[in-house]
Steps between C-alpha positions, in 0.01 A plus 500: 500500500601861461612722779210694620491880495217489760725541802680816397174651374336441844804658667464809268134509581580534867726806406222664310299645780128476500461877553660578170268655244407255238544584127462321177779270427761641283486406132802295374697742279686212352220410259579607148264743332168321422138549431249516784402143450854361450612199708872490571667161450610298800414776746242350756400834647163540655332631189619192304507228751136409455528498121367781278472872578178595665224723350538733801809592701565233758377591850738428787422207727359648815422191715595515869627137493637275218236282320200722590319609201692246296269532204581866453865519596751552223732258677378209693687590818343841497665806667672305784304695766614833345872413481509455123354845439736652753802329341394612156461862625859470615609378160522128575289283279492110514319272255464130474322317219437136423426366154402145418447375142359175367555417127415202282616422146176368356615432147806486293843619587764230594265313725175520690569205729561659849474825311381684806677677796450750767748778552515764766707804605508735804606863439626724776552873456650766745515863403661769711435858399746742646288827515214352715775342724635851583802463290568655152255574219446266201684187623358144479665181624333188350539125533299225333539135597330199349470119556320233303429141447462276183587573149257600221375242253711640210683169461167339405454757220862586388413864411725801484326771723351277779138470606568593870736793537421521874645163580836510681570119561621388835648820642541518874573875506644746246550876539379603162547875545696718744557854398504867596315770297533882522267757334581858424314814380154387625559149366575614149835310522527153635826316569502133612778253569565170649368151426176536292264365236552700189152413371348717780652817332483431125254330268218538752131490398171571669321174390775247426797526733429311833481118499360497851179689408475518132616257221706194602662416171843652480439635144231734647706635791783661305629539143621149428842583334648755734790317667400627839749367761428310829472717811838649556702822560413804297354847511235726344466869425157619402416855411137614480476873425137497442207260589471376138866432410799324666837348398653200680860379490548157651803264532520157642756220538455292187654197677304530815375191700195597711600243757815683583579852627618596155839645613699223356370542146463877499854592617715210391618358164322647191250736684243486216196727552179510304395870423145610424379844405122564502292805403137500623203721408210480752212705360161536660247548224202724566202325333124461527567180719704704741872507539677210349859432596750324284864412482727485193856382548797475267814313611839413373736233661868421462661176631879503458579134616594247233227264389522176302369544149273242327702325234516197284751263651516298171425170659741555779796590283493871611568495872588857575193685617493863365404775749372853468540797731304824535148376445223766458134508465189714550136482622175688499239462778168665549180477707198722462167517679227544238178483694418612861176394664485803726646787303415755769739332752862552392628247751274218388660215301196313390491455131692361206863540414737356220874431487751418226866409496759454231866409527792434262833325561764385260443147349866387524512473883144527617242219492206731452564760230157663486254506795155653526205490746155649511194488720286676742310496828163604638471578866144500646334327205232326718269746698588513867837337430688822458845356589490183299708492181450311174803494270621344171841501343679373201882485460721362226879442473636466151821306523834596347530461125824301569314258732221466258748385229715278736241331717171536293331699769278798437296675778325452820160665585330525829132581587391576860162579664452569868232635746623651810228461769516712817368277783612762753733793467787276632408189306465446119438192295582488138398220251740487213500336158800494257555358148855464383525448124815343346695494823878582460424575128410141418648283777165344623128502452273790571428510876179600695569595859249591772576648841377654811685770705421603854665811652479616867649822650601480868 
């Protein structure tokens, strides 16, 4: 089991005196610019821990004891008798989320015999904001730890992108992120460094970016041919001079191993880093259906490390594997809300939104040369079910032209449909159906995968 953060949190609660004036918890300035309904990847904060964004701003749990009013709490343990609210007013926020997923390969793939499994993960987050703690302005210390059990059923399907991006395998404890961030000029400039997940800062999307609450297929979480490294040492500088435009420069250890601290690969031997530059436009369109937010992102990436090229070995006669350095590629990523149920309410997220992605990578060293995905979600489709979300997505990876010639493989396509049901603000249940056509570009039969995901916020 993981080490618990509960003990230090209770000690800090004792230091936060009950006579202190309570305030709203400070918002995490680490989040990249996003639309009102965006969900940040792998960040189990209170607004995300139960699943999708709510149609109204989440009210604070105000129960005198844990587990009272359990059906209305946003976290099952409530407000800890007021300690949680007092801590958050002091800049100390703690979140714990448990996710369990059952999946079954019903048809096709490599095999359906014993084609099911149950995976799970526990995510723990601790955020320390320096200004509410009485220190300096604009600082944030953040740590994210995760543990998990069981592997996904990808070996029953043999696909490229994976049908369960949330699965960790048997992982006792791993510190996924540990970083410090500082903002300047009223949060117009953001600087972050430490061990971090680069996908939290680049290639984000409001409707297809978080495998814990949204799509589970890896092709509908990020652009499928960006060589994003494992969680390692790196840094981010983001500049947002206006509400509708930002520029982000990110770098991360290209050889990182998320199970390690990252110091050995970041500062020894070759020291290869992946570099990403992203420009984002975040307009809010004034329409007859109210204010409709959107996000349009353009990114360039550069990977200096040598990579093995795809080549014809002439039946084993050619044994020297050619390599190529300085790999580059680009991507485009957008999301746009197109219909709002309550146009008079700017903060309401009920309605229909669309997303689209495209990415290009060179065919000589990258398995997927062209990648694209498209889809949409509707929040609150059923009357009285304002926080339920119905979503559909399609993604396709077109394999390298060299691979197509050498191995007679073409492309892989993935379809996914899910419905996220809010059983309680702290508990969501999501039936999920996926169809993977031409897995690995032709390696096995088309697969039909069904699943059920349960999420609980503590």
